[in-house]
Structures are given as C-alpha cells and as structure tokens.
N, C-alpha and C positions, 0 to 999 in steps of 0.2 A: 501398822499396816491401816492404808488407805482404801476406799473401794478400788483404786485403778489397780493394786500390787494385789488385791487380795479375792479380787472375784476375777477379773479378764485374763489372768493366766492360764488359770484353771478353767475359762468358758473354751478359751482359744487350744489349749491343748487335750481337753475332752475333746470339742469338737474334728481333732485332727485324728483322735485314733479312731473316732469314734465313724467318722467318715469310712477310711480302710479298711473297719473289722466288718460294717453293716455290706460294703462292696463287697467284701470277700465272704461274707454268708451269703448274700444273694447269687455270688455267681457259683457258688459249690451247693449250699444244700437245700437252697431256696429255688432253684433251677433243677433239682433233683424232685425236691417237694411238686415244682408245675408238671414237670413229666409226669406224674405220680397221677396230678387232678387232672391233668386231657385226657391220657391212657384212660383212667375211669368217666371222666365225663360222655368222653367218644363211645364210651362200651355200651355204656347206658342211655344215650342218646337212639345208637346203632340198633341195640336188644328193642329198646321203646316204638320204634319205627319200623324196624324189617317184617317185622310179624304182620304189621299192619300192612306193609307195601307189598310183600307178599301172598297176601292173601284176594289180592285184586287181583292179581293174575290168573290165567289157566295153566294147568299144569305143562303145557308144548311150550307156553312163551317163561316158563321159570326153566325148563330144561336148557332152552335157545341161551338164554341169559347165564347159566350157570357151564354152558360148554365156552359163550364167549371170553367168559371169567376164567377157567383154565388156561385161556391161548393169549390171554391177555400179557402184553409186555409190558413188565410193570418198571423197566430199565430205564424209561421214558422220563419215569420222574426224580431220577440221578439227578439231573440239571436242579432241576427246582430246589433239591437238598443240598446241593453244594452252593446255591446261590443262600439259600440262610445261612447255613453254615460260614459263610465268606463275611456276609453283613453280621452277624452273630460275633465275628472276631474283629472286626472293624468296630463294631461298640462297646466291646471287652478293652478293646486299645482303648480310646477312645475314653473311656471310665479309667483304667487306668490312668493316663495321663494328669486329667482335672482332678481325680481326687490325690496323686500326687503331687503334683502343683499347691492343691488346697489346704494337705495335710501339713506339708514343708512349710509353708507361710504361717499352719497357724503353730505349728509345734516352735518352730523360730523365733515367733512371735515370743509366744509364750515364756520361751527361756530369755528373750532378750528384755522381754519385762521383768520378769527376776531378776535378772542381771543387774540392772539397772534399778533394781528398787531398793538394792543393800539388802534383802532379806537373805537368811542363810539358808545353806544351802539344804541342811536337814528338815526346814520347815518346808520349803518348796517340797521337797522332794515328798515329805510325807501329804501335806497337805493336797498338792497339787497330781500330782503322780501318783501316789497308792490311794487318792480317792478316786480317781479318774480309771483306775486299770479293776478296780470293786467296783464303781457303777458300771463299767465296761462286762464284766463279768456277770453280772443281773440281769443287764439287759440283753444279753447275748442268749442268757440260759431264758428269761422269756419269751423271746423272738423263735426260740426253737419251738419250745412247747408250742406256741400259737399257732406256728406252722406246721407243726406235726401234729395237733388234737383242733386245730379252728380249720385251717386254710384246706389242711389234706382234705378234709371231709365237706367242705363247700360246696353244693353243685350250683354251678353258675350258667349250663345250661337249658334251658326250659324247652321238655321233648315238644310242647302243643306250638310254641313260635315256632320250633325249627322246621315242625310237620308242615303249619301254614306258609312256612317261605317256602317250602320245598313244592309242595302243591301249587301254591300261584305262580313261581316258577315256571312247574312243568308245564303250565295250562298256559301260561302266556307263551313260552315258547312252543310247545307243541299243537294246543288247542285249536289255533286258525286255521290251519292247516289244510288243506283238502288235496 
C-alpha cells in the first residue's frame, strides 16, 4: 500500500461520514442545547435588569406598564416567528444539499481509490470503514459531552453591557424630546 491508497481513502471516507454526523448533531442536539442556552441567558438578563429598571419607576408608572402588557397583542410577533422558521428551513435544506454532495463525492472517491488500488475488501472494510466509524463514535460522544457540560452552561450575555446599551438607546431615542 502506498500513501495514496493507505491514507486518502480513509480521509475521504471519514470526511464524508463526519460531515453528515456533525450536521445531524447540530440540527438536533445542538439546536436543543442552543434553545436552552438562549432561554437561560434571556432569563438571566431579564432577572438582572428588570429589578433595577423597575426601581426607577413610580408605582403609578408600574401599574400603567402592567396594564398595557395585559392588553398587548402578542399575535403581531407571529409574522417574525414565521420568517425565522422559513429562513431556518431554507438553511437546513441548503445544508442537506451541500453536505449530501460533499459526502457522496468523498465516499465515492474513497471507494474508487480502493477499487483501483486492488486492496482487499476485508482490509478496506476494517481499515477505512471500521476505523472511521469508531472515531466517529468517539467524536460524537465528546461533542455531546462538550455541548452538555460546557456550552449549555456558558454565559454569553454580559448584563452590564446590555444595560449600558439599553440606557444609551433610551437616551438617544427619548432624551432630547421636549
């Protein structure tokens, strides 16, 4: 076996199946973890900000705000939700298309190199396919552990930065009106 027949089929095959696995993991488990992270960050930010913001208001202003919130029509957000969903579906379809093309080409090239190299089927199956799936399994376990233990608990929002931004925007929009 030379370098071409020893390493290239393995690299191509691994790349093909890894691209499929990573995409599947991202659009399933990764999406679920991301939603938990977003929910946790929003809750953290609002809990941190709302107490301070409401302390600045008079009781009568708080009551007015709460009454307005009771009658607020939340259905107007539905269009934005539909836009996000439609955009995400387009992205998923595009990802499926490109990953399918890449994975197919990588696996076909891997099989083609094996076929023309005259390496035995058993040797190819054990060396390339077997090792690829073993490494894939290890990588998926590591990725799930990383997402579960690290990513899920990472705080990407700095409350003080967000507070400064909100205060600055509020001043810009309402500060100079008379």
